[in-house]
C-alpha positions, -999 to 999 in steps of 0.1 A, spaced: 4 1 -1 15 36 -5 11 62 19 -3 93 25 16 122 7 10 157 -4 29 166 -33 50 150 -60 61 117 -67 93 125 -54 75 128 -20 51 98 -23 88 79 -25 101 96 8 74 94 29 70 57 19 106 49 30 105 71 57 125 96 44 102 124 52 73 127 83 42 132 77 26 158 108 -12 154 119 -27 177 144 -61 173 153 -81 199 176 -114 197 183 -134 216 211 -171 204 222 -172 226 257 -158 265 263 -153 282 294 -171 313 285 -212 304 287 -214 327 256 -198 301 234 -227 274 231 -213 237 235 -211 214 207 -214 173 206 -195 161 184 -156 180 177 -140 156 200 -157 123 184 -146 142 153 -111 142 157 -107 109 167 -128 94 137 -106 118 116 -78 101 135 -88 64 127 -95 69 94 -63 86 86 -41 56 106 -59 33 81 -51 54 48 -15 54 65 -5 17 74 26 17 49 41 52 61 67 43 88 73 81 98 47 100 111 31 119 142 -4 122 150 -12 152 178 -49 156 189 -63 178 212 -97 176 227 -120 170 252 -113 134 255 -76 139 250 -52 138 279 -39 175 264 -67 194 261 -77 220 234 -66 253 246 -47 282 232 -13 278 248 -18 235 243 -24 240 209 3 270 204 29 249 220 21 221 192 24 242 165 56 259 177 73 219 178 63 212 145 75 244 128 106 239 144 111 203 134 96 197 100 119 198 69 109 202 33 107 173 25 76 165 53 43 172 46 16 187 71 -25 182 79 -41 199 106 -78 202 110 -96 218 133 -135 209 144 -151 239 167 -166 271 165 -150 303 141 -158 341 146 -149 378 136 -132 401 165 -159 428 158 -133 458 157 -105 443 141 -125 417 115 -101 394 122 -111 355 118 -101 337 150 -108 301 158 -122 294 195 -104 274 214 -116 261 250 -106 286 271 -115 317 243 -133 344 256 -160 363 233 -151 396 251 -111 394 244 -114 373 206 -77 382 196 -55 375 232 -78 343 239 -86 328 206 -61 312 175 -65 342 148 -66 324 112 -38 348 100 -14 335 129 -18 296 124 -12 303 88 18 323 97 33 296 118 25 273 89 43 295 62 74 297 89 79 257 84 103 240 59 74 217 51 63 226 13 34 206 16 4 217 35 -33 207 40 -58 228 61 -92 213 74 -118 236 92 -146 225 103 -165 255 113 -200 280 113 -189 309 93 -225 323 100 -240 334 134 -276 346 123 -291 316 120 -311 302 151 -309 265 154 -340 246 138 -366 236 162 -383 202 159 -352 188 142 -325 167 151 -297 189 131 -281 215 149 -256 240 135 -224 251 146 -228 286 162 -264 284 156 -279 294 184 -251 322 194 -264 357 196 -264 381 164 -231 396 171 -213 369 158 -202 379 126 -202 358 95 -165 352 92 -163 333 56 -158 363 35 -125 367 57 -122 331 59 -119 330 20 -99 358 17 -68 349 43 -68 312 30 -68 325 -7 -39 351 0 -19 321 14 -28 295 -17 -16 317 -37 20 322 -24 23 284 -24 15 253 -49 16 230 -24 -13 246 3 -49 236 -1 -77 242 21 -106 227 27 -137 249 44 -167 228 61 -195 254 44 -193 285 20 -208 318 32 -237 325 52 -241 289 57 -240 264 84 -217 231 93 -245 209 105 -243 179 131 -268 146 126 -271 125 157 -277 95 135 -240 103 118 -226 109 150 -203 136 136 -202 168 118 -217 165 82 -187 176 64 -161 155 90 -184 125 84 -178 123 46 -142 133 53 -136 105 70 -158 81 45 -137 98 16 -99 84 35 -115 53 44 -116 45 4 -149 56 -4 -129 88 -26 -105 69 -41 -102 66 -77 -97 35 -99 -59 30 -88 -69 34 -51 -54 69 -51 -72 93 -31 -63 129 -42 -72 163 -21 -94 173 -57 -109 139 -58 -118 139 -16 -132 173 -19 -157 164 -46 -167 134 -28 -176 154 4 -191 181 -15 -214 157 -36 -222 133 -6 -227 167 16 -252 179 -10 -267 150 -14 -275 141 26 -292 176 30 -312 173 -1 -325 136 12 -336 147 43 -354 178 28 -374 155 4 -383 134 36 -393 164 55 -413 176 26 -434 143 25 -434 142 66 -451 180 64 -476 169 38 -487 141 59 -490 163 93 -514 190 70 -534 158 53 -537 149 92 -546 190 101 -514 192 120 -498 229 112 -465 223 131 -443 220 102 -403 211 103 -385 239 85 -363 229 60 -323 223 62 -304 252 43 -279 239 23 -241 231 32 -216 234 7 -181 228 15 -155 249 -3 -121 245 -18 -93 267 -18 -59 260 -35 -39 279 -63 -18 267 -93 -15 230 -105 3 202 -84 -2 169 -71 -18 168 -38 -25 132 -33 -38 128 1 -36 88 9 -43 55 -6 -73 30 1 -63 11 30 -59 -24 17 -85 -39 38 -115 -19 54 -137 -43 76 -172 -49 63 -201 -49 86 -234 -56 69 -254 -30 81 -286 -36 55 -304 -67 54 -340 -78 39 -366 -105 44 -384 -106 16 -421 -129 22 -440 -140 -10 -473 -154 11 -490 -156 -27 -476 -173 -58 -442 -176 -58 -437 -147 -91 -408 -139 -113 -415 -100 -99 -412 -105 -60 -379 -130 -69 -366 -102 -92 -371 -76 -66 -352 -96 -42 -322 -100 -67 -324 -60 -70 -323 -58 -34 -296 -78 -31 -277 -62 -58 -281 -23 -67 -302 -19 -27 -267 -32 -11 -288 -59 13 -280 -91 25 -317 -109 12 -333 -132 30 -366 -149 8 -395 -170 23 -413 -194 11 -376 -215 13 -367 -249 3 -371 -273 31 -390 -248 58 -427 -247 66 -446 -218 65 -457 -225 101 -415 -212 111 -427 -177 94 -431 -157 130 -396 -172 144 -382 -159 105 -397 -123 112 -385 -120 147 -351 -134 144 -346 -109 112 -360 -82 137 -339 -90 162 -310 -90 142 -322 -53 135 -321 -46 171 -288 -65 178 -268 -48 150 -279 -14 161 -263 -21 196 -231 -31 182 -227 -6 150 -208 20 174 -185 -8 190 -172 -26 157 -171 5 134 -150 26 159 -166 62 161 -184 59 128 -215 53 133 -237 31 110 -273 29 118 -283 -8 104 -313 -7 78 -345 -35 78 -363 -39 46 -397 -62 55 -416 -69 24 -446 -88 31 -471 -103 1 -503 -119 13 -540 -113 15 -558 -91 45 -586 -108 60 -607 -80 91 -630 -95 116 -658 -84 134 -640 -74 165 -616 -51 150 -584 -74 146 -568 -78 112 -546 -104 96 -521 -111 66 -528 -144 52 -495 -156 36 -492 -195 21 -510 -223 36 -532 -199 55 -508 -191 77 -523 -158 98 -509 -131 110 -526 -106 125 -514 -71 127 -516 -64 166 -485 -93 163 -466 -73 135 -468 -40 157 -455 -55 182 -425 -71 167 -416 -39 147 -420 -16 175 -397 -43 195 -369 -35 169 -364 1 170 -333 7 169 -328 1 132 -342 20 101 -372 3 93 -389 -3 52 -418 -18 58 -434 -26 20 -469 -44 21 -484 -59 -9 -516 -71 -6 -542 -70 -38 -576 -61 -33 -570 -52 -1 -591 -18 16 -580 -11 50 -551 4 41 -549 37 63 -559 15 91 -526 -6 86 -506 26 86 -522 40 116 -515 10 137 -482 -1 122 -461 34 124 -439 44 155 -420 73 160 -387 54 159 -361 80 169 -339 60 131 -370 68 109 -398 46 96 -413 42 64 -444 20 53 -456 13 21 -487 -2 19 -498 -12 -22 -532 -29 -33 -533 -37 -69 -565 -53 -87 -579 -84 -87 -572 -87 -124 -538 -73 -122 -525 -85 -89 -488 -79 -96 -495 -45 -105 -478 -30 -73 -446 -52 -77 -439 -44 -109 -440 -9 -103 -416 -12 -74 -393 -31 -98 -398 -6 -125 -390 24 -109 -356 8 -91 -344 -4 -119 -346 35 -138 -329 49 -109 -292 59 -117 -276 31 -96 -242 60 -92 -264 87 -74 -285 63 -54 -327 68 -44 -336 82 -13 -367 64 1 -387 102 -2 -384 104 -39 -391 66 -45 -429 74 -27 -428 106 -49 -424 82 -80 -445 57 -69 -474 82 -61 -471 91 -96 -468 56 -112 -494 40 -90 -520 67 -93 -521 66 -132 -522 28 -131 -553 29 -103 -537 13 -74 -541 23 -44 -509 36 -21 -506 48 15 -477 53 29 -456 70 63 -424 82 69 -415 95 104 -373 106 100 -360 141 107 -330 128 121 -317 104 91 -316 99 54 -331 66 46 -321 49 15 -339 22 -8 -304 23 -32 -277 35 -15 -256 43 -44 -221 44 -56 -228 13 -71 -195 3 -80 -187 -2 -43 -220 -20 -36 -215 -47 -62 -176 -54 -60 -172 -90 -45 -204 -98 -54 -205 -135 -57 -241 -155 -68 -241 -186 -55 -257 -214 -86 -290 -227 -84 -291 -261 -75 -308 -285 -100 -341 -298 -87 -374 -312 -101 -393 -276 -85 -371 -255 -105 -375 -275 -140 -416 -277 -135 -417 -242 -116 -418 -209 -135 -390 -214 -160 -382 -176 -158 -379 -176 -120 -342 -187 -113 -339 -176 -79 -335 -204 -53 -359 -207 -25 -332 -214 -4 -314 -182 9 -282 -196 10 -281 -193 -26 -294 -156 -29 -270 -139 -44 -246 -119 -13 -229 -88 -11 -193 -79 7 -190 -41 7 -155 -33 -1 -135 0 0 -118 2 -40 -148 17 -56 -160 13 -94 -134 -18 -101 -128 -25 -138 -158 -48 -142 -186 -45 -117 -212 -80 -118 -246 -63 -113 -275 -83 -98 -297 -59 -113 -291 -56 -147 -296 -94 -159 -332 -82 -144 -334 -50 -166 -339 -66 -199 -369 -78 -190 -382 -43 -185 -365 -21 -211 -369 -22 -245 -337 -38 -258 -344 -29 -301 -324 5 -308 -347 34 -308 -355 61 -338 -322 79 -338 -310 115 -349 -277 102 -351 -272 63 -362 -249 38 -351 -245 1 -365 -257 -26 -345 -223 -37 -333 -211 0 -323 -245 3 -300 -237 -31 -283 -201 -25 -274 -211 11 -265 -239 -3 -240 -217 -28 -230 -186 3 -221 -212 20 -202 -229 -8 -183 -190 -12 -165 -197 23 -145 -234 26 -145 -247 -9 -146 -287 -18 -154 -291 20 -160 -271 21 -190 -292 10 -220 -318 36 -208 -291 62 -208 -279 54 -241 -316 52 -258 -320 86 -240 -289 101 -252 -291 89 -284 -324 109 -294 -306 141 -283 -277 141 -305 -264 146 -338 -230 135 -340 -205 113 -322 -185 138 -302 -215 152 -287 -228 117 -280 -194 109 -259 -199 146 -243 -235 135 -230 -223 102 -217 -195 109 -196 -213 139 -182 -233 106 -161 -200 92 -150 -181 100 -123 -146 125 -126 -122 95 -123 -139 77 -149 -146 102 -173 -112 98 -192 -112 62 -197 -147 56 -205 -140 87 -231 -114 74 -251 -127 42 -251 -163 49 -265 -142 71 -293 -121 41 -302 -156 21 -306 -172 52 -326 -140 58 -352 -140 19 -362 -147 12 -392 -178 -15 -389 -198 -33 -415 -238 -41 -404 -239 -73 -381 -271 -88 -375 -284 -82 -339 -287 -112 -311 -321 -110 -316 -320 -112 -355 -296 -146 -355 -300 -168 -381 -290 -196 -359 -326 -207 -353 -320 -207 -312 -356 -191 -298 -345 -156 -286 -358 -157 -251 -338 -190 -245 -309 -165 -253 -315 -141 -234 -325 -162 -205 -289 -179 -210 -271 -142 -210 -291 -133 -178 -279 -165 -163 -243 -162 -173 -241 -127 -160 -244 -136 -125 -212 -156 -127 -193 -134 -150 -207 -100 -148 -219 -75 -174 -193 -90 -202 -218 -118 -203 -237 -95 -232 -209 -93 -251 -196 -128 -251 -232 -140 -261 -229 -115 -289 -195 -128 -302 -207 -162 -301 -236 -155 -323 -219 -134 -346 -187 -157 -354 -206 -191 -358 -243 -180 -370 -256 -215 -377 -246 -223 -346 -266 -251 -323 -287 -243 -291 -261 -276 -278 -231 -257 -291 -243 -229 -281 -243 -238 -244 -210 -255 -240 -192 -225 -254 -207 -199 -230 -201 -223 -202 -166 -228 -218 -162 -189 -211 -165 -198 -174 -130 -198 -159 -147 -224 -127 -152 -259 -140 -175 -265 -116 -196 -234 -120 -195 -242 -157 -208 -271 -154 -235 -262 -133 -243 -236 -158 -247 -258 -187 -267 -283 -167 -293 -257 -154 -298 -242 -187 -303 -278 -206 -316 -291 -180 -350 -263 -182 -355 -277 -216 -360 -316 -205 
């Protein structure tokens, strides 16, 4: 693993060998001696969490020193303590060394001189210049060091005229200080820009822009800015080579911070609408935006680190999908999508070898995991809080009786009372809950919502849909279609999904009722960053049995939960090939034929471009390609618009490969659906889908390659050649048996 570095390749090498030293100074102030400076909740743990993230990112760097001053440390964050540490760093650094300085706490302007000041534990508001650390003083000390590479991260609030939001859980740093705290953002920026202009090796990252607040959220257990700094350093901001640059880290933090606030506000709008519908006029105010700011001048290599060789994975998203009606393809495809783009560890019921009499215990065990996982998550993950998310999907019929009790009827007549389900959900209130009820012909949707919803502090969402008797699968199909259409890089918040469902289901005359209670945290149905979520995905093979042969031939999801596709989170984002569970599902719902285009591609170019785009975007690639082609008139415009959908680190490589594809001199060739082999196109599609579970999205290319090279190929030879593309002999044999076995 390469070590952290800020500077040139030479700096990287010297840091790796230990010739150069990395100095890290972390300062966080929770409590102030001056009662006029209100306490903050998380600066101390911000420091601790950032320390852990940096240590993991610098495992291969033998010569480093971390100095930490906060309320929990042995050395408190007082002015003299901080100055003493700074003087030590100044006196001992050499030109090849690097310095990373981080401060989390209040920031103010001195009223008379307008000088920006960082407030320490013993700072007094009436004597800021004497008792606080002036930003100009700090930068002057850094300028006096020999170290050429310096990064300053400030997680402070730059506005004092915004009061603490009432009714919401998020709080603003400096949010309830009196109005004599001036907006110091312009001064902060001006001073830092002056320093940056004097050195290409200087970079500053600020938690928010002018007139904004630096938010803290209890569900994150950190300030919002620092939380994503930590996540980025743990690998989520790394490029395809595992490098974490200052530019890449900033863009990651910027994007995630904006998205978090935006998703919270989406939820608040839905919750406020719920309150209005109930006659409650006490609405939640929305959170103002927080946009991190970067200050750097000139062009230079600013590498902050490399992703750790191994990052512990703790599964915090689990789903239990229970289909009490016919085990249909839509439900099983939903399970696969939850396991793929949703990042859930999925358990499916009914399971082979299990009776419906066991369903109560299955639900209790699932919900017990949710409670247990919430208790353990903080200790397991260090200081990075990660609230577990539980998704419970129930499909069955509703029965009402005269005494007011209601029942959910599942397979073999198994009945779950509404009161029992309510009791179990409230026992598991330590996790985020997503409850989906799919009950065709149901009429008492609101009664179930009212009875099951609870005020869990971590957030709860209940979605109840009732399809008609003629089209009982319309609700589940709409769930699947809307999830497939989401951009897997951005993800999909529960609030945005609900809004989409309301629009789609209203047009289809499907009854829908929802409940959402989450003002403190974001609930995602699809977490985004699909390249990370699907890394190291391993789909176990479906055992060949009579039930698989005689049942729905399109449904190849194993009933045994152990045979569901599993996901393990890892730190390296966007590998060269990501295996997507959602990708093969999409072909059942998205048109495969090339649309009428303003700019024409031959079928080979179209196929190759789709395949290239799938490697980065997964199942949504086909939809994006089709829509983009309708809007462009030439190849240059096509590449530019497609590149827009990718992350920065993916764009250059994609652009080069896309241009090469479009510049190729190709001749018209027949697509898979027009093959002259005589093989049923549906069987070809099924083979491609199953192959994708083993080798990934490249299955599309492999299938077409075989059909184009041997147009008259027989069915048996076609399956044999596909199996030969699977390197694992056992999996290849199982694939061949499965495809040919379905023909018997």
